[in-house]
Biopython code that builds the backbone (N, CA, C, O; Angstrom):
import numpy as np
from Bio.PDB.StructureBuilder import StructureBuilder

atoms = [
    (1, "UNK", "N", (-18.427, 12.985, -8.701)),
    (1, "UNK", "CA", (-17.292, 12.945, -7.424)),
    (1, "UNK", "C", (-16.668, 11.736, -7.563)),
    (1, "UNK", "O", (-17.279, 10.676, -7.692)),
    (2, "UNK", "N", (-15.371, 11.858, -7.540)),
    (2, "UNK", "CA", (-14.457, 10.485, -7.398)),
    (2, "UNK", "C", (-14.793, 9.547, -6.215)),
    (2, "UNK", "O", (-14.942, 10.005, -5.083)),
    (3, "UNK", "N", (-14.899, 8.339, -6.466)),
    (3, "UNK", "CA", (-15.199, 7.336, -5.464)),
    (3, "UNK", "C", (-14.478, 6.212, -5.497)),
    (3, "UNK", "O", (-13.870, 5.956, -6.536)),
    (4, "UNK", "N", (-14.406, 5.391, -4.464)),
    (4, "UNK", "CA", (-13.429, 3.931, -4.106)),
    (4, "UNK", "C", (-14.322, 3.050, -5.184)),
    (4, "UNK", "O", (-15.521, 2.834, -5.005)),
    (5, "UNK", "N", (-13.581, 2.570, -6.327)),
    (5, "UNK", "CA", (-14.181, 1.368, -7.080)),
    (5, "UNK", "C", (-13.376, -0.037, -7.039)),
    (5, "UNK", "O", (-13.693, -1.017, -7.713)),
    (6, "UNK", "N", (-12.387, 0.016, -6.224)),
    (6, "UNK", "CA", (-11.630, -1.170, -6.276)),
    (6, "UNK", "C", (-10.702, -1.234, -5.034)),
    (6, "UNK", "O", (-10.151, -0.198, -4.663)),
    (7, "UNK", "N", (-10.508, -2.375, -4.389)),
    (7, "UNK", "CA", (-9.398, -2.424, -3.418)),
    (7, "UNK", "C", (-8.573, -3.605, -3.671)),
    (7, "UNK", "O", (-9.035, -4.535, -4.331)),
    (8, "UNK", "N", (-7.305, -3.640, -3.161)),
    (8, "UNK", "CA", (-6.564, -4.733, -3.125)),
    (8, "UNK", "C", (-6.011, -5.052, -1.661)),
    (8, "UNK", "O", (-5.600, -4.215, -0.856)),
    (9, "UNK", "N", (-6.077, -6.266, -1.503)),
    (9, "UNK", "CA", (-5.630, -7.006, -0.271)),
    (9, "UNK", "C", (-4.396, -7.785, -0.313)),
    (9, "UNK", "O", (-4.503, -8.966, -0.642)),
    (10, "UNK", "N", (-3.150, -7.280, -0.011)),
    (10, "UNK", "CA", (-1.990, -8.143, 0.086)),
    (10, "UNK", "C", (-2.040, -9.368, 1.165)),
    (10, "UNK", "O", (-2.672, -9.298, 2.219)),
    (11, "UNK", "N", (-1.395, -10.331, 0.810)),
    (11, "UNK", "CA", (-1.520, -11.478, 1.790)),
    (11, "UNK", "C", (-0.121, -12.308, 1.606)),
    (11, "UNK", "O", (0.438, -12.642, 0.561)),
    (12, "UNK", "N", (0.260, -12.533, 2.972)),
    (12, "UNK", "CA", (1.491, -13.397, 2.997)),
    (12, "UNK", "C", (1.181, -14.844, 2.619)),
    (12, "UNK", "O", (2.005, -15.553, 2.041)),
    (13, "UNK", "N", (-0.112, -15.277, 2.987)),
    (13, "UNK", "CA", (-0.475, -16.651, 2.777)),
    (13, "UNK", "C", (-1.901, -16.410, 2.023)),
    (13, "UNK", "O", (-2.941, -16.210, 2.650)),
    (14, "UNK", "N", (-1.824, -16.454, 0.611)),
    (14, "UNK", "CA", (-3.215, -16.059, -0.046)),
    (14, "UNK", "C", (-4.072, -17.091, 0.110)),
    (14, "UNK", "O", (-5.236, -16.701, 0.026)),
    (15, "UNK", "N", (-3.963, -18.283, 0.311)),
    (15, "UNK", "CA", (-4.780, -19.387, 0.518)),
    (15, "UNK", "C", (-5.590, -19.279, 1.983)),
    (15, "UNK", "O", (-6.790, -19.504, 2.136)),
    (16, "UNK", "N", (-4.681, -18.898, 2.973)),
    (16, "UNK", "CA", (-5.385, -18.627, 4.177)),
    (16, "UNK", "C", (-6.096, -17.279, 4.217)),
    (16, "UNK", "O", (-7.106, -17.163, 4.911)),
    (17, "UNK", "N", (-5.699, -16.421, 3.622)),
    (17, "UNK", "CA", (-6.540, -14.924, 3.479)),
    (17, "UNK", "C", (-7.812, -15.307, 2.620)),
    (17, "UNK", "O", (-8.839, -14.688, 2.899)),
    (18, "UNK", "N", (-7.868, -16.149, 1.720)),
    (18, "UNK", "CA", (-8.939, -16.211, 0.981)),
    (18, "UNK", "C", (-10.100, -17.007, 1.651)),
    (18, "UNK", "O", (-11.305, -16.862, 1.448)),
    (19, "UNK", "N", (-9.371, -18.030, 2.641)),
    (19, "UNK", "CA", (-10.282, -18.941, 3.425)),
    (19, "UNK", "C", (-10.910, -17.893, 4.433)),
    (19, "UNK", "O", (-12.122, -17.994, 4.624)),
    (20, "UNK", "N", (-10.291, -17.006, 5.025)),
    (20, "UNK", "CA", (-10.712, -16.142, 6.172)),
    (20, "UNK", "C", (-11.757, -15.274, 5.538)),
    (20, "UNK", "O", (-12.869, -15.197, 6.062)),
    (21, "UNK", "N", (-11.473, -14.627, 4.459)),
    (21, "UNK", "CA", (-12.568, -13.882, 3.897)),
    (21, "UNK", "C", (-13.978, -14.395, 3.310)),
    (21, "UNK", "O", (-15.104, -13.897, 3.320)),
    (22, "UNK", "N", (-13.464, -15.573, 2.802)),
    (22, "UNK", "CA", (-14.744, -16.441, 2.416)),
    (22, "UNK", "C", (-15.494, -16.760, 3.434)),
    (22, "UNK", "O", (-16.680, -16.440, 3.356)),
    (23, "UNK", "N", (-15.081, -17.376, 4.492)),
    (23, "UNK", "CA", (-15.820, -17.686, 5.813)),
    (23, "UNK", "C", (-16.346, -16.635, 6.539)),
    (23, "UNK", "O", (-17.427, -16.767, 7.114)),
    (24, "UNK", "N", (-15.614, -15.447, 6.591)),
    (24, "UNK", "CA", (-16.212, -14.434, 7.332)),
    (24, "UNK", "C", (-17.130, -13.462, 6.752)),
    (24, "UNK", "O", (-17.925, -12.858, 7.472)),
    (25, "UNK", "N", (-17.062, -13.255, 5.367)),
    (25, "UNK", "CA", (-18.072, -12.393, 4.656)),
    (25, "UNK", "C", (-18.678, -13.016, 3.424)),
    (25, "UNK", "O", (-19.477, -12.339, 2.777)),
    (26, "UNK", "N", (-18.381, -14.223, 3.039)),
    (26, "UNK", "CA", (-18.918, -14.720, 1.962)),
    (26, "UNK", "C", (-18.435, -14.259, 0.640)),
    (26, "UNK", "O", (-19.190, -14.267, -0.332)),
    (27, "UNK", "N", (-17.228, -13.863, 0.568)),
    (27, "UNK", "CA", (-16.616, -13.083, -0.550)),
    (27, "UNK", "C", (-16.227, -14.220, -1.599)),
    (27, "UNK", "O", (-15.798, -15.262, -1.104)),
    (28, "UNK", "N", (-16.311, -14.158, -2.774)),
    (28, "UNK", "CA", (-15.992, -15.130, -3.667)),
    (28, "UNK", "C", (-14.651, -14.456, -4.732)),
    (28, "UNK", "O", (-14.515, -13.330, -5.210)),
    (29, "UNK", "N", (-13.756, -15.749, -4.833)),
    (29, "UNK", "CA", (-12.594, -15.294, -5.404)),
    (29, "UNK", "C", (-12.382, -16.079, -6.762)),
    (29, "UNK", "O", (-12.614, -17.283, -6.865)),
    (30, "UNK", "N", (-11.911, -15.268, -7.812)),
    (30, "UNK", "CA", (-11.550, -16.036, -9.127)),
    (30, "UNK", "C", (-10.196, -15.578, -9.473)),
    (30, "UNK", "O", (-9.877, -14.393, -9.564)),
    (31, "UNK", "N", (-9.386, -16.628, -9.671)),
    (31, "UNK", "CA", (-7.992, -16.614, -10.057)),
    (31, "UNK", "C", (-7.830, -16.098, -11.320)),
    (31, "UNK", "O", (-8.377, -16.773, -12.193)),
    (32, "UNK", "N", (-7.221, -15.064, -11.709)),
    (32, "UNK", "CA", (-6.716, -14.674, -13.303)),
    (32, "UNK", "C", (-5.275, -14.533, -13.187)),
    (32, "UNK", "O", (-4.625, -14.331, -12.162)),
    (33, "UNK", "N", (-4.824, -14.683, -14.512)),
    (33, "UNK", "CA", (-3.472, -14.449, -14.781)),
    (33, "UNK", "C", (-2.540, -13.673, -13.968)),
    (33, "UNK", "O", (-2.893, -12.532, -13.670)),
    (34, "UNK", "N", (-1.403, -14.103, -13.557)),
    (34, "UNK", "CA", (-0.406, -13.185, -12.905)),
    (34, "UNK", "C", (-0.632, -13.407, -11.310)),
    (34, "UNK", "O", (-0.350, -12.522, -10.502)),
    (35, "UNK", "N", (-1.098, -14.511, -10.975)),
    (35, "UNK", "CA", (-1.196, -14.926, -9.553)),
    (35, "UNK", "C", (-2.054, -13.597, -8.832)),
    (35, "UNK", "O", (-1.620, -12.949, -7.879)),
    (36, "UNK", "N", (-3.092, -13.410, -9.377)),
    (36, "UNK", "CA", (-4.020, -12.488, -8.797)),
    (36, "UNK", "C", (-5.345, -13.068, -8.792)),
    (36, "UNK", "O", (-5.736, -13.854, -9.654)),
    (37, "UNK", "N", (-6.106, -12.624, -7.698)),
    (37, "UNK", "CA", (-7.410, -13.170, -7.540)),
    (37, "UNK", "C", (-8.515, -12.020, -7.519)),
    (37, "UNK", "O", (-8.386, -11.057, -6.763)),
    (38, "UNK", "N", (-9.433, -12.135, -8.241)),
    (38, "UNK", "CA", (-10.500, -11.025, -8.240)),
    (38, "UNK", "C", (-11.422, -11.404, -7.094)),
    (38, "UNK", "O", (-11.699, -12.584, -6.879)),
    (39, "UNK", "N", (-11.915, -10.367, -6.329)),
    (39, "UNK", "CA", (-12.887, -10.658, -5.266)),
    (39, "UNK", "C", (-14.225, -10.140, -5.753)),
    (39, "UNK", "O", (-14.262, -9.059, -6.340)),
    (40, "UNK", "N", (-15.298, -10.828, -5.550)),
    (40, "UNK", "CA", (-16.617, -10.450, -5.704)),
    (40, "UNK", "C", (-17.146, -10.295, -4.091)),
    (40, "UNK", "O", (-17.042, -11.190, -3.253)),
    (41, "UNK", "N", (-17.656, -9.130, -3.887)),
    (41, "UNK", "CA", (-18.377, -8.940, -2.672)),
    (41, "UNK", "C", (-19.747, -8.893, -2.829)),
    (41, "UNK", "O", (-20.177, -9.001, -3.977)),
    (42, "UNK", "N", (-20.516, -8.755, -1.923)),
    (42, "UNK", "CA", (-21.954, -8.797, -1.842)),
    (42, "UNK", "C", (-22.548, -7.603, -1.218)),
    (42, "UNK", "O", (-21.962, -6.920, -0.378)),
    (43, "UNK", "N", (-23.821, -7.363, -1.696)),
    (43, "UNK", "CA", (-24.541, -6.312, -0.915)),
    (43, "UNK", "C", (-24.793, -5.326, -1.784)),
    (43, "UNK", "O", (-24.193, -5.250, -2.856)),
    (44, "UNK", "N", (-25.868, -4.322, -1.342)),
    (44, "UNK", "CA", (-26.434, -3.360, -2.345)),
    (44, "UNK", "C", (-25.237, -2.249, -2.498)),
    (44, "UNK", "O", (-25.387, -1.489, -3.455)),
    (45, "UNK", "N", (-24.376, -2.099, -1.900)),
    (45, "UNK", "CA", (-23.184, -1.039, -1.952)),
    (45, "UNK", "C", (-21.780, -1.694, -2.375)),
    (45, "UNK", "O", (-20.724, -1.100, -2.163)),
    (46, "UNK", "N", (-21.835, -2.946, -2.984)),
    (46, "UNK", "CA", (-20.677, -3.725, -3.119)),
    (46, "UNK", "C", (-19.544, -2.999, -3.905)),
    (46, "UNK", "O", (-19.741, -2.429, -4.978)),
    (47, "UNK", "N", (-18.313, -3.072, -3.258)),
    (47, "UNK", "CA", (-17.169, -2.682, -4.172)),
    (47, "UNK", "C", (-16.401, -3.997, -4.227)),
    (47, "UNK", "O", (-16.215, -4.686, -3.224)),
    (48, "UNK", "N", (-15.935, -4.336, -5.523)),
    (48, "UNK", "CA", (-15.116, -5.408, -5.720)),
    (48, "UNK", "C", (-13.674, -5.277, -5.758)),
    (48, "UNK", "O", (-13.222, -4.223, -6.205)),
    (49, "UNK", "N", (-12.931, -6.122, -5.387)),
    (49, "UNK", "CA", (-11.417, -5.939, -5.184)),
    (49, "UNK", "C", (-10.677, -7.022, -5.775)),
    (49, "UNK", "O", (-11.162, -7.781, -6.614)),
    (50, "UNK", "N", (-9.371, -7.099, -5.288)),
    (50, "UNK", "CA", (-8.436, -8.054, -5.653)),
    (50, "UNK", "C", (-7.456, -8.324, -4.483)),
    (50, "UNK", "O", (-7.188, -7.603, -3.522)),
    (51, "UNK", "N", (-6.921, -9.736, -4.863)),
    (51, "UNK", "CA", (-5.966, -10.101, -3.693)),
    (51, "UNK", "C", (-4.696, -10.600, -4.462)),
    (51, "UNK", "O", (-4.763, -11.326, -5.454)),
    (52, "UNK", "N", (-3.495, -10.125, -3.890)),
    (52, "UNK", "CA", (-2.208, -11.025, -4.348)),
    (52, "UNK", "C", (-1.255, -11.206, -3.190)),
    (52, "UNK", "O", (-1.386, -10.613, -2.119)),
    (53, "UNK", "N", (-0.257, -12.089, -3.480)),
    (53, "UNK", "CA", (0.967, -12.185, -2.739)),
    (53, "UNK", "C", (1.496, -10.765, -2.212)),
    (53, "UNK", "O", (1.636, -9.829, -2.999)),
    (54, "UNK", "N", (1.738, -10.665, -1.059)),
    (54, "UNK", "CA", (2.263, -9.313, -0.409)),
    (54, "UNK", "C", (3.621, -9.027, -1.335)),
    (54, "UNK", "O", (4.292, -10.036, -1.551)),
    (55, "UNK", "N", (4.016, -8.022, -1.797)),
    (55, "UNK", "CA", (5.073, -7.655, -2.402)),
    (55, "UNK", "C", (6.199, -7.163, -1.729)),
    (55, "UNK", "O", (7.321, -7.254, -2.227)),
    (56, "UNK", "N", (5.944, -6.536, -0.392)),
    (56, "UNK", "CA", (6.942, -6.118, 0.544)),
    (56, "UNK", "C", (6.384, -5.982, 1.868)),
    (56, "UNK", "O", (5.187, -5.696, 1.885)),
    (57, "UNK", "N", (6.982, -6.124, 3.023)),
    (57, "UNK", "CA", (6.648, -6.121, 4.246)),
    (57, "UNK", "C", (5.572, -4.942, 4.683)),
    (57, "UNK", "O", (4.680, -5.153, 5.506)),
    (58, "UNK", "N", (5.742, -3.877, 4.130)),
    (58, "UNK", "CA", (4.952, -2.618, 4.588)),
    (58, "UNK", "C", (3.716, -2.574, 3.656)),
    (58, "UNK", "O", (2.832, -1.754, 3.906)),
    (59, "UNK", "N", (3.609, -3.362, 2.655)),
    (59, "UNK", "CA", (2.344, -3.347, 1.880)),
    (59, "UNK", "C", (1.012, -3.363, 2.579)),
    (59, "UNK", "O", (0.901, -4.327, 3.336)),
    (60, "UNK", "N", (0.011, -2.592, 2.536)),
    (60, "UNK", "CA", (-1.344, -2.469, 2.971)),
    (60, "UNK", "C", (-2.359, -2.697, 2.002)),
    (60, "UNK", "O", (-2.066, -2.768, 0.808)),
    (61, "UNK", "N", (-3.502, -2.814, 2.401)),
    (61, "UNK", "CA", (-4.664, -2.632, 1.684)),
    (61, "UNK", "C", (-4.589, -1.323, 1.029)),
    (61, "UNK", "O", (-4.139, -0.336, 1.612)),
    (62, "UNK", "N", (-5.018, -1.303, -0.158)),
    (62, "UNK", "CA", (-4.944, -0.031, -1.080)),
    (62, "UNK", "C", (-6.363, -0.095, -1.728)),
    (62, "UNK", "O", (-6.868, -1.088, -2.253)),
    (63, "UNK", "N", (-6.928, 1.180, -1.591)),
    (63, "UNK", "CA", (-8.172, 1.733, -2.223)),
    (63, "UNK", "C", (-7.918, 2.270, -3.523)),
    (63, "UNK", "O", (-7.063, 3.149, -3.634)),
    (64, "UNK", "N", (-8.539, 1.862, -4.513)),
    (64, "UNK", "CA", (-8.494, 2.579, -5.875)),
    (64, "UNK", "C", (-9.826, 3.724, -5.999)),
    (64, "UNK", "O", (-11.011, 3.507, -5.743)),
    (65, "UNK", "N", (-9.279, 4.820, -6.412)),
    (65, "UNK", "CA", (-10.298, 5.754, -6.534)),
    (65, "UNK", "C", (-10.386, 6.308, -7.887)),
    (65, "UNK", "O", (-9.421, 6.860, -8.417)),
    (66, "UNK", "N", (-11.727, 6.147, -8.558)),
    (66, "UNK", "CA", (-11.922, 6.513, -9.925)),
    (66, "UNK", "C", (-12.029, 7.887, -10.172)),
    (66, "UNK", "O", (-12.868, 8.612, -9.638)),
    (67, "UNK", "N", (-11.012, 8.321, -11.140)),
    (67, "UNK", "CA", (-10.771, 9.674, -11.423)),
    (67, "UNK", "C", (-10.998, 9.874, -12.869)),
    (67, "UNK", "O", (-10.944, 8.878, -13.591)),
    (68, "UNK", "N", (-11.272, 11.160, -13.441)),
    (68, "UNK", "CA", (-11.355, 11.191, -14.978)),
    (68, "UNK", "C", (-10.052, 11.286, -15.495)),
    (68, "UNK", "O", (-9.915, 10.948, -16.670)),
    (69, "UNK", "N", (-9.115, 11.653, -14.903)),
    (69, "UNK", "CA", (-7.704, 11.765, -15.538)),
    (69, "UNK", "C", (-6.547, 11.514, -14.350)),
    (69, "UNK", "O", (-6.272, 12.254, -13.406)),
    (70, "UNK", "N", (-6.010, 10.321, -14.687)),
    (70, "UNK", "CA", (-4.977, 9.783, -13.684)),
    (70, "UNK", "C", (-3.794, 11.006, -13.596)),
    (70, "UNK", "O", (-3.369, 11.349, -12.493)),
    (71, "UNK", "N", (-3.383, 11.528, -14.643)),
    (71, "UNK", "CA", (-2.214, 12.607, -14.820)),
    (71, "UNK", "C", (-2.734, 13.718, -13.916)),
    (71, "UNK", "O", (-2.078, 14.148, -12.968)),
    (72, "UNK", "N", (-4.124, 14.228, -14.302)),
    (72, "UNK", "CA", (-4.286, 15.547, -13.505)),
    (72, "UNK", "C", (-4.296, 15.423, -12.184)),
    (72, "UNK", "O", (-3.663, 16.193, -11.462)),
    (73, "UNK", "N", (-5.062, 14.376, -11.704)),
    (73, "UNK", "CA", (-5.044, 13.993, -10.208)),
    (73, "UNK", "C", (-3.737, 13.714, -9.542)),
    (73, "UNK", "O", (-3.513, 14.040, -8.376)),
    (74, "UNK", "N", (-2.929, 13.139, -10.269)),
    (74, "UNK", "CA", (-1.618, 12.806, -9.733)),
    (74, "UNK", "C", (-0.666, 14.222, -9.460)),
    (74, "UNK", "O", (0.165, 14.337, -8.559)),
    (75, "UNK", "N", (-0.964, 15.100, -10.328)),
    (75, "UNK", "CA", (-0.354, 16.418, -10.280)),
    (75, "UNK", "C", (-0.934, 17.173, -8.917)),
    (75, "UNK", "O", (-0.279, 17.775, -8.066)),
    (76, "UNK", "N", (-2.202, 16.978, -8.970)),
    (76, "UNK", "CA", (-3.030, 17.673, -7.911)),
    (76, "UNK", "C", (-2.500, 17.001, -6.387)),
    (76, "UNK", "O", (-2.370, 17.677, -5.367)),
    (77, "UNK", "N", (-2.283, 15.811, -6.465)),
    (77, "UNK", "CA", (-1.720, 15.164, -5.209)),
    (77, "UNK", "C", (-0.437, 15.678, -4.617)),
    (77, "UNK", "O", (-0.302, 15.808, -3.400)),
    (78, "UNK", "N", (0.448, 15.953, -5.435)),
    (78, "UNK", "CA", (1.596, 16.395, -5.106)),
    (78, "UNK", "C", (1.547, 18.019, -4.929)),
    (78, "UNK", "O", (2.395, 18.547, -4.210)),
    (79, "UNK", "N", (0.696, 18.698, -5.491)),
    (79, "UNK", "CA", (0.590, 20.127, -5.272)),
    (79, "UNK", "C", (0.003, 20.258, -3.792)),
    (79, "UNK", "O", (0.307, 21.207, -3.069)),
    (80, "UNK", "N", (-0.861, 19.235, -3.395)),
    (80, "UNK", "CA", (-1.471, 19.441, -2.045)),
    (80, "UNK", "C", (-0.718, 18.904, -0.893)),
    (80, "UNK", "O", (-1.240, 18.857, 0.221)),
    (81, "UNK", "N", (0.688, 18.429, -1.150)),
    (81, "UNK", "CA", (1.426, 17.863, -0.247)),
    (81, "UNK", "C", (1.486, 16.440, -0.172)),
    (81, "UNK", "O", (2.050, 15.935, 0.798)),
    (82, "UNK", "N", (0.888, 15.584, -1.229)),
    (82, "UNK", "CA", (1.075, 14.337, -1.138)),
    (82, "UNK", "C", (2.169, 13.712, -2.047)),
    (82, "UNK", "O", (2.923, 14.458, -2.672)),
    (83, "UNK", "N", (2.266, 12.457, -2.130)),
    (83, "UNK", "CA", (3.631, 11.772, -3.078)),
    (83, "UNK", "C", (3.002, 10.803, -3.937)),
    (83, "UNK", "O", (2.138, 10.015, -3.553)),
    (84, "UNK", "N", (3.500, 10.889, -5.225)),
    (84, "UNK", "CA", (3.256, 9.942, -6.119)),
    (84, "UNK", "C", (4.426, 8.898, -5.943)),
    (84, "UNK", "O", (5.595, 9.250, -6.102)),
    (85, "UNK", "N", (4.072, 7.567, -5.600)),
    (85, "UNK", "CA", (4.953, 6.515, -5.365)),
    (85, "UNK", "C", (5.183, 5.584, -6.484)),
    (85, "UNK", "O", (6.283, 5.098, -6.749)),
    (86, "UNK", "N", (4.066, 5.356, -7.141)),
    (86, "UNK", "CA", (4.318, 4.456, -8.416)),
    (86, "UNK", "C", (3.541, 5.325, -9.589)),
    (86, "UNK", "O", (2.333, 5.562, -9.603)),
    (87, "UNK", "N", (4.533, 5.752, -10.585)),
    (87, "UNK", "CA", (3.846, 6.471, -11.573)),
    (87, "UNK", "C", (2.817, 5.880, -12.579)),
    (87, "UNK", "O", (2.724, 4.655, -12.660)),
    (88, "UNK", "N", (2.142, 6.580, -13.247)),
    (88, "UNK", "CA", (0.973, 6.157, -14.097)),
    (88, "UNK", "C", (1.371, 4.651, -14.833)),
    (88, "UNK", "O", (2.254, 4.610, -15.690)),
    (89, "UNK", "N", (0.693, 3.538, -14.443)),
    (89, "UNK", "CA", (0.837, 2.396, -15.150)),
    (89, "UNK", "C", (-0.383, 1.889, -15.880)),
    (89, "UNK", "O", (-1.482, 2.193, -15.414)),
    (90, "UNK", "N", (-0.313, 1.137, -16.992)),
    (90, "UNK", "CA", (-1.476, 0.611, -17.705)),
    (90, "UNK", "C", (-1.733, -0.703, -17.221)),
    (90, "UNK", "O", (-0.867, -1.481, -16.821)),
    (91, "UNK", "N", (-3.122, -0.949, -17.279)),
    (91, "UNK", "CA", (-3.786, -2.344, -17.057)),
    (91, "UNK", "C", (-4.245, -2.350, -18.330)),
    (91, "UNK", "O", (-5.191, -1.616, -18.612)),
    (92, "UNK", "N", (-3.658, -3.172, -19.302)),
    (92, "UNK", "CA", (-4.215, -3.425, -20.646)),
    (92, "UNK", "C", (-5.486, -3.598, -20.715)),
    (92, "UNK", "O", (-6.041, -4.357, -19.921)),
    (93, "UNK", "N", (-6.247, -2.858, -21.775)),
    (93, "UNK", "CA", (-7.716, -2.926, -22.032)),
    (93, "UNK", "C", (-8.594, -2.432, -21.049)),
    (93, "UNK", "O", (-9.797, -2.361, -21.297)),
    (94, "UNK", "N", (-8.060, -2.024, -19.780)),
    (94, "UNK", "CA", (-8.917, -1.612, -18.726)),
    (94, "UNK", "C", (-8.746, -0.161, -18.245)),
    (94, "UNK", "O", (-9.734, 0.541, -18.028)),
    (95, "UNK", "N", (-7.552, 0.264, -18.087)),
    (95, "UNK", "CA", (-7.234, 1.621, -17.826)),
    (95, "UNK", "C", (-5.749, 1.862, -17.162)),
    (95, "UNK", "O", (-4.779, 1.179, -17.489)),
    (96, "UNK", "N", (-5.691, 2.902, -16.203)),
    (96, "UNK", "CA", (-4.537, 3.301, -15.926)),
    (96, "UNK", "C", (-4.598, 3.722, -14.308)),
    (96, "UNK", "O", (-5.572, 4.296, -13.822)),
    (97, "UNK", "N", (-3.371, 3.335, -13.532)),
    (97, "UNK", "CA", (-3.523, 3.577, -12.265)),
    (97, "UNK", "C", (-2.240, 4.197, -11.811)),
    (97, "UNK", "O", (-1.195, 4.065, -12.448)),
    (98, "UNK", "N", (-2.357, 5.015, -10.468)),
    (98, "UNK", "CA", (-1.109, 5.825, -10.018)),
    (98, "UNK", "C", (-1.170, 5.494, -8.546)),
    (98, "UNK", "O", (-2.261, 5.681, -8.007)),
    (99, "UNK", "N", (-0.200, 5.044, -7.826)),
    (99, "UNK", "CA", (-0.309, 4.923, -6.401)),
    (99, "UNK", "C", (0.477, 6.069, -5.730)),
    (99, "UNK", "O", (1.580, 6.416, -6.153)),
    (100, "UNK", "N", (-0.126, 6.643, -4.674)),
    (100, "UNK", "CA", (0.158, 7.786, -4.089)),
    (100, "UNK", "C", (0.040, 7.702, -2.512)),
    (100, "UNK", "O", (-0.518, 6.753, -1.960)),
    (101, "UNK", "N", (0.548, 8.656, -1.897)),
    (101, "UNK", "CA", (0.662, 8.705, -0.408)),
    (101, "UNK", "C", (-0.022, 10.008, -0.101)),
    (101, "UNK", "O", (0.249, 11.055, -0.687)),
    (102, "UNK", "N", (-0.917, 9.891, 0.841)),
    (102, "UNK", "CA", (-1.645, 11.222, 1.316)),
    (102, "UNK", "C", (-0.538, 11.979, 2.355)),
    (102, "UNK", "O", (0.550, 11.506, 2.686)),
    (103, "UNK", "N", (-1.018, 13.077, 2.716)),
    (103, "UNK", "CA", (-0.328, 13.769, 3.779)),
    (103, "UNK", "C", (0.122, 13.137, 5.070)),
    (103, "UNK", "O", (1.076, 13.541, 5.736)),
    (104, "UNK", "N", (-0.654, 12.102, 5.367)),
    (104, "UNK", "CA", (-0.539, 11.302, 6.533)),
    (104, "UNK", "C", (0.137, 10.058, 6.132)),
    (104, "UNK", "O", (0.093, 9.197, 7.011)),
    (105, "UNK", "N", (0.835, 9.675, 4.902)),
    (105, "UNK", "CA", (1.543, 8.712, 4.666)),
    (105, "UNK", "C", (0.776, 7.438, 4.285)),
    (105, "UNK", "O", (1.365, 6.359, 4.210)),
    (106, "UNK", "N", (-0.650, 7.572, 4.023)),
    (106, "UNK", "CA", (-1.584, 6.372, 3.885)),
    (106, "UNK", "C", (-1.472, 6.310, 2.258)),
    (106, "UNK", "O", (-1.426, 7.305, 1.534)),
    (107, "UNK", "N", (-1.439, 5.047, 1.852)),
    (107, "UNK", "CA", (-1.469, 4.551, 0.502)),
    (107, "UNK", "C", (-2.670, 4.770, -0.057)),
    (107, "UNK", "O", (-3.633, 4.646, 0.701)),
    (108, "UNK", "N", (-2.881, 5.066, -1.189)),
    (108, "UNK", "CA", (-4.122, 5.038, -2.023)),
    (108, "UNK", "C", (-3.759, 5.049, -3.630)),
    (108, "UNK", "O", (-2.631, 5.342, -4.026)),
    (109, "UNK", "N", (-4.719, 4.736, -4.409)),
    (109, "UNK", "CA", (-4.364, 4.697, -6.023)),
    (109, "UNK", "C", (-5.480, 5.525, -6.629)),
    (109, "UNK", "O", (-6.584, 5.724, -6.121)),
    (110, "UNK", "N", (-5.071, 5.935, -7.681)),
    (110, "UNK", "CA", (-5.946, 6.786, -8.648)),
    (110, "UNK", "C", (-6.177, 5.903, -9.684)),
    (110, "UNK", "O", (-5.281, 5.187, -10.132)),
    (111, "UNK", "N", (-7.426, 5.898, -10.140)),
    (111, "UNK", "CA", (-7.755, 4.782, -11.272)),
    (111, "UNK", "C", (-8.559, 5.579, -12.496)),
    (111, "UNK", "O", (-9.586, 6.204, -12.230)),
    (112, "UNK", "N", (-8.103, 5.527, -13.667)),
    (112, "UNK", "CA", (-8.707, 6.123, -14.929)),
    (112, "UNK", "C", (-9.001, 4.984, -15.662)),
    (112, "UNK", "O", (-8.148, 4.124, -15.878)),
    (113, "UNK", "N", (-10.194, 4.908, -16.079)),
    (113, "UNK", "CA", (-10.884, 3.780, -16.803)),
    (113, "UNK", "C", (-10.439, 4.170, -18.420)),
    (113, "UNK", "O", (-10.648, 5.308, -18.839)),
    (114, "UNK", "N", (-9.967, 3.384, -19.069)),
    (114, "UNK", "CA", (-9.559, 3.460, -20.389)),
    (114, "UNK", "C", (-9.472, 2.129, -21.094)),
    (114, "UNK", "O", (-8.520, 1.377, -20.885)),
    (115, "UNK", "N", (-10.427, 1.831, -21.907)),
    (115, "UNK", "CA", (-10.373, 0.310, -22.510)),
    (115, "UNK", "C", (-9.267, 0.330, -23.642)),
    (115, "UNK", "O", (-8.879, -0.731, -24.131)),
    (116, "UNK", "N", (-8.821, 1.414, -24.005)),
    (116, "UNK", "CA", (-7.681, 1.601, -25.180)),
    (116, "UNK", "C", (-6.244, 1.494, -24.378)),
    (116, "UNK", "O", (-5.241, 1.542, -25.089)),
    (117, "UNK", "N", (-6.073, 1.361, -23.043)),
    (117, "UNK", "CA", (-4.933, 1.362, -22.408)),
    (117, "UNK", "C", (-4.142, 0.145, -22.755)),
    (117, "UNK", "O", (-4.658, -0.967, -22.861)),
    (118, "UNK", "N", (-2.894, 0.387, -22.925)),
    (118, "UNK", "CA", (-1.740, -0.451, -23.486)),
    (118, "UNK", "C", (-0.479, -0.467, -22.620)),
    (118, "UNK", "O", (0.507, -1.110, -22.979)),
]
sb = StructureBuilder()
sb.init_structure("model")
sb.init_model(0)
sb.init_chain("A")
sb.init_seg("    ")
for serial, (resi, resn, name, xyz) in enumerate(atoms, 1):
    if name == "N":
        sb.init_residue(resn, " ", resi, " ")
    sb.init_atom(name, np.array(xyz, "f"), 0.0, 1.0, " ", f" {name:<3s}", serial, name[0])
structure = sb.get_structure()
């Protein structure tokens, strides 16, 4: 069954947001190329995430849901009344993502793992 495997938190002030989540929850941050920080959470059911500078004023936290085929599920989103807002994009050597809106205008992303993604 598809499940949330990653989340992203946009921040107007990344330094301030990192401090907040580190002090509140004990999360660890590691900077990677492209002004992006990987987030390591803790706990039995931990889901890790990422943080970046907010790209637009409406950008919200996005949950990434692992699916076997981003193309198949993106088509299903539209059939069910949702909308694809960012078409399938590669994350080299990791996989592909598609950003969608559900029928209530909530943002979420589909994630397909593929180590051959280019």
